[in-house]
PAZAPA-4460 file (N, C-alpha, C; in steps of 0.05 Angstrom, whole numbers, plus 32768, in hexadecimal, padded with zeros to 4 digits):
% residues 123
    n_x    n_y    n_z   ca_x   ca_y   ca_z    c_x    c_y    c_z   seq   type   mol
   7132   8907   87A9   7121   8915   87B4   710F   8921   879B     1      X     A
   70F8   891A   8799   70EC   8923   8781   70E6   8949   8785     2      X     A
   70DF   8952   876D   70D9   8972   876C   70BC   8970   8774     3      X     A
   70BA   898D   877E   7097   898C   8783   7090   899A   8768     4      X     A
   7072   899F   8764   706A   89A1   874C   706F   89C1   8743     5      X     A
   7078   89D5   875A   707F   89F3   8752   709A   89F1   8747     6      X     A
   70AC   89E4   8758   70CA   89DE   874E   70CD   89D7   8735     7      X     A
   70BA   89BF   872C   70B8   89AB   8710   70B1   89C4   86FB     8      X     A
   709D   89D7   8700   7096   89EA   86F2   70A4   8A00   86E8     9      X     A
   70B4   8A07   86FE   70C9   8A20   86F9   70DE   8A08   86F0    10      X     A
   70E3   89F4   86F0   70FA   89EA   86DF   70FA   89E8   86C6    11      X     A
   70DE   89E1   86C2   70D5   89DF   86A7   70D5   89FB   8697    12      X     A
   70C9   8A12   86A3   70C9   8A29   8699   70E5   8A36   8691    13      X     A
   70FA   8A2B   86A5   7115   8A3A   869D   7122   8A28   8687    14      X     A
   711F   8A0F   8689   7123   8A00   8672   711F   8A0C   8653    15      X     A
   7102   8A0F   8654   70EE   8A21   863E   7103   8A3B   8634    16      X     A
   7106   8A46   8649   7114   8A5F   8647   712A   8A5D   8637    17      X     A
   713C   8A4D   864A   715A   8A49   863E   7154   8A3C   8625    18      X     A
   714B   8A31   861B   7144   8A26   8602   713D   8A37   85EF    19      X     A
   712A   8A4B   85F0   7123   8A5C   85E2   7133   8A74   85DC    20      X     A
   7141   8A76   85EE   7150   8A97   85EF   7170   8A86   85E6    21      X     A
   717C   8A6F   85EE   7197   8A71   85EE   7198   8A54   85DC    22      X     A
   7184   8A4B   85D0   718A   8A30   85B5   719F   8A3C   85A6    23      X     A
   7194   8A52   8598   71A9   8A55   8584   71C8   8A55   8588    24      X     A
   71CC   8A5C   85A1   71EB   8A5E   85A8   71F2   8A4B   85AE    25      X     A
   71E2   8A33   85BA   71ED   8A19   85C9   71F1   8A0B   85AD    26      X     A
   71E6   8A0C   85A6   71E3   89F3   8587   71F2   89FE   856D    27      X     A
   71F5   8A1B   856E   7202   8A25   8554   7221   8A17   854F    28      X     A
   7226   8A0B   853F   7242   89FE   853F   7255   8A15   852D    29      X     A
   726D   8A19   8532   727E   8A2A   8524   727E   8A1E   8508    30      X     A
   726E   8A31   84FB   7275   8A2C   84DA   728A   8A38   84CC    31      X     A
   7299   8A28   84B7   72A9   8A33   84B0   72CC   8A2F   84BE    32      X     A
   72CD   8A27   84DA   72E4   8A28   84E7   72E6   8A11   84F4    33      X     A
   72FD   8A05   84EE   7309   89EE   84F9   7321   89ED   84FE    34      X     A
   7331   89DC   8510   734A   89D5   8514   7357   89C8   84F9    35      X     A
   7370   89D4   84F4   737E   89CA   84DF   7390   89B4   84E2    36      X     A
   738E   899F   84DA   73A1   898E   84DC   73C2   8998   84D3    37      X     A
   73C7   89A7   84C0   73DA   89B5   84B8   73EA   89C5   84CE    38      X     A
   73D8   89D7   84D8   73DA   89EF   84EE   73E2   89DF   8504    39      X     A
   73D7   89C7   850B   73DC   89B9   8523   73FC   89AC   8523    40      X     A
   7401   89A3   850E   741E   8993   8503   742E   89AF   8506    41      X     A
   742F   89C3   84FD   7441   89DC   84FB   7440   89E2   8519    42      X     A
   742B   89E5   852B   7432   89F0   853F   743E   89D9   854D    43      X     A
   743A   89C0   854F   744C   89AB   8559   7466   89B5   855B    44      X     A
   746E   89B6   8541   7488   89B6   8537   7496   89CD   8541    45      X     A
   7487   89E2   8540   748A   8A00   8550   7497   89FB   856D    46      X     A
   7481   89E9   857A   7485   89E7   8594   749D   89D4   8599    47      X     A
   74A3   89C4   858B   74BA   89B3   858F   74D5   89C3   858B    48      X     A
   74D1   89CD   8575   74EC   89E4   8572   74EF   89F7   8584    49      X     A
   74DC   89FF   858D   74DC   8A14   85A4   74E6   8A06   85C1    50      X     A
   74DC   89EC   85C1   74E3   89E5   85E1   7502   89DB   85D6    51      X     A
   7505   89D2   85C3   752B   89D1   85BF   7540   89ED   85C5    52      X     A
   7533   8A05   85BA   753D   8A1C   85B8   7542   8A20   85DD    53      X     A
   7528   8A1E   85E7   7523   8A1F   85FF   7537   8A0B   8614    54      X     A
   7539   89F7   8612   7552   89E9   861D   756C   89EE   8615    55      X     A
   7572   89F6   85FE   7586   8A03   85F4   7598   8A1A   8603    56      X     A
   757F   8A2C   8602   7584   8A42   8613   7586   8A41   862F    57      X     A
   757E   8A2F   8637   7582   8A2E   8657   7596   8A1D   865C    58      X     A
   75A3   8A08   864D   75B4   89FD   8655   75D3   8A08   8645    59      X     A
   75D5   8A1C   8639   75E8   8A2F   862E   75E7   8A47   8640    60      X     A
   75D0   8A4B   864F   75D3   8A67   8658   75CD   8A7C   8649    61      X     A
   75C1   8A78   8632   75BF   8A8F   861E   75A1   8A95   8620    62      X     A
   759C   8AAB   862C   757F   8AB6   8636   756E   8ABD   861D    63      X     A
   757B   8AC4   8606   7571   8ACF   85F0   7563   8AB2   85DD    64      X     A
   7570   8A9E   85E0   756C   8A83   85CC   7554   8A7A   85E0    65      X     A
   7553   8A7D   85F8   753F   8A6E   860B   7528   8A7C   8607    66      X     A
   7523   8A98   8602   750B   8AAF   85FF   7504   8AA8   85E2    67      X     A
   7515   8AA6   85CC   750E   8A9F   85B6   74FE   8A7D   85B7    68      X     A
   750A   8A72   85C2   74FC   8A57   85C4   74E6   8A5B   85CF    69      X     A
   74E3   8A64   85E5   74C4   8A69   85F3   74B3   8A6F   85DC    70      X     A
   74BC   8A8D   85D0   74A7   8A9A   85C1   74A0   8A85   85A7    71      X     A
   74B1   8A7B   85A0   74AE   8A64   858C   7495   8A4B   8597    72      X     A
   749E   8A41   85AB   748A   8A30   85BA   7467   8A3D   85B4    73      X     A
   746F   8A57   85BF   7452   8A6A   85C5   7449   8A70   85AC    74      X     A
   7458   8A72   8596   7448   8A77   857D   743D   8A59   8576    75      X     A
   744B   8A42   8575   7448   8A2B   856E   7426   8A21   8575    76      X     A
   7423   8A29   8593   740C   8A23   85A1   73F3   8A2C   8594    77      X     A
   73FB   8A4C   858F   73E5   8A5D   8586   73E1   8A49   8562    78      X     A
   73F6   8A4A   8558   73F3   8A41   853A   73E1   8A28   853D    79      X     A
   73E4   8A1A   854F   73D9   89FA   8551   73B8   89FE   855C    80      X     A
   73B8   8A11   856D   739A   8A13   8574   7387   8A27   8561    81      X     A
   7390   8A36   854F   7388   8A4C   8541   7377   8A35   852E    82      X     A
   735D   8A41   852C   7349   8A32   851A   734E   8A3E   84FD    83      X     A
   734F   8A31   84E5   734D   8A3E   84CC   7337   8A34   84BF    84      X     A
   732F   8A4B   84AE   731B   8A49   84A2   7316   8A32   8488    85      X     A
   7301   8A1E   848E   7304   8A08   847E   72EB   8A0E   8466    86      X     A
   72D7   8A21   8466   72C7   8A27   8456   72C9   8A41   8447    87      X     A
   72D2   8A3F   842F   72DC   8A54   8419   72C0   8A5A   840E    88      X     A
   72BB   8A72   8407   72A7   8A7C   83FE   72B1   8A85   83DF    89      X     A
   72A2   8A7F   83C9   72AB   8A8B   83B0   72A3   8AA2   83AA    90      X     A
   72B4   8AB4   839D   72B0   8ACD   8396   7299   8AD6   838D    91      X     A
   7284   8AC4   837D   726C   8AC9   8376   7253   8ACA   8392    92      X     A
   7262   8AB8   839E   724A   8AB3   83B8   724F   8ACC   83C9    93      X     A
   7266   8AD3   83CA   726D   8AE6   83E1   7263   8B04   83DD    94      X     A
   7254   8B11   83F3   7242   8B2C   83EE   725B   8B40   83E3    95      X     A
   724D   8B53   83D4   7258   8B6A   83CD   7260   8B80   83E0    96      X     A
   7276   8B8C   83E8   727A   8B9C   83FC   7260   8BB3   83FB    97      X     A
   725A   8BBD   83E4   724A   8BD6   83E4   7229   8BCC   83DF    98      X     A
   7227   8BAE   83DE   7210   8BA7   83D7   71FB   8BA7   83E8    99      X     A
   71E0   8B9D   83E8   71CF   8BA2   83FF   71D3   8B8C   840F   100      X     A
   71DC   8B6F   8405   71E5   8B5A   8414   71F4   8B5A   8429   101      X     A
   720C   8B6F   8422   7220   8B6F   8437   7215   8B7A   8454   102      X     A
   7200   8B8F   8450   71EF   8B97   8465   71E7   8B88   8474   103      X     A
   71D7   8B73   8464   71C4   8B66   8479   71D2   8B44   847D   104      X     A
   71E3   8B40   8475   71F1   8B2B   847E   7207   8B29   8495   105      X     A
   71FE   8B1D   84A6   720F   8B15   84BB   7215   8B31   84CA   106      X     A
   722B   8B2E   84E2   722F   8B49   84EF   723F   8B56   84E7   107      X     A
   7248   8B70   84EE   725D   8B7F   84EF   7278   8B6F   84EA   108      X     A
   727E   8B61   84FD   7294   8B4F   8502   7298   8B3F   84E6   109      X     A
   7283   8B30   84E1   7285   8B18   84D1   7286   8B2A   84B3   110      X     A
   727F   8B42   84B0   728B   8B4D   8495   72A1   8B5B   8495   111      X     A
   72A9   8B65   84AA   72C7   8B68   84AB   72DB   8B54   84A8   112      X     A
   72D6   8B3D   84B2   72E3   8B20   84AF   72EA   8B1C   848D   113      X     A
   72CB   8B1E   8488   72C6   8B12   846D   72D6   8B29   8456   114      X     A
   72D7   8B3D   8460   72E4   8B55   844B   7305   8B51   844D   115      X     A
   730D   8B47   8466   732D   8B44   8473   7335   8B2C   845F   116      X     A
   7321   8B16   845F   732F   8AFA   8451   732B   8B03   8437   117      X     A
   7319   8B10   8427   731A   8B13   840A   7330   8B26   8407   118      X     A
   7341   8B3A   8418   7354   8B48   840F   7372   8B34   8416   119      X     A
   736A   8B22   8424   7384   8B11   8425   738B   8AFC   840E   120      X     A
   736E   8AFB   83FF   736C   8AE5   83ED   7374   8AF5   83D4   121      X     A
   7379   8B0F   83D4   737A   8B23   83BB   7367   8B23   83AB   122      X     A
   734F   8B1E   83B5   7336   8B2E   83A5   732F   8B4C   83A3   123      X     A
***
């Protein structure tokens, strides 16, 4: 069933409005974040070790071993799906903490994340 002219016009208007307001959200890629092969491997190993601990805990009726195995499995899943930062900025390209660039580049949370990353790298 074809749309009437009014419905087609309304649909076109809604599409234009969506593209103008939400195009940056829809098309913006996660820059600098990607799943790490190393994290997936470590997470898989942790999940398998936790599964083994859970089975041993259930078969020997040691609840503590089963709980530790479950926690290890949960940690493995978290490690496997946590994205790692693939794009590292050099110290010369990073904005200075008190400089003008730090106030204008990105949101508050982006600046806090950058400060945290610099602290973890020992700069």
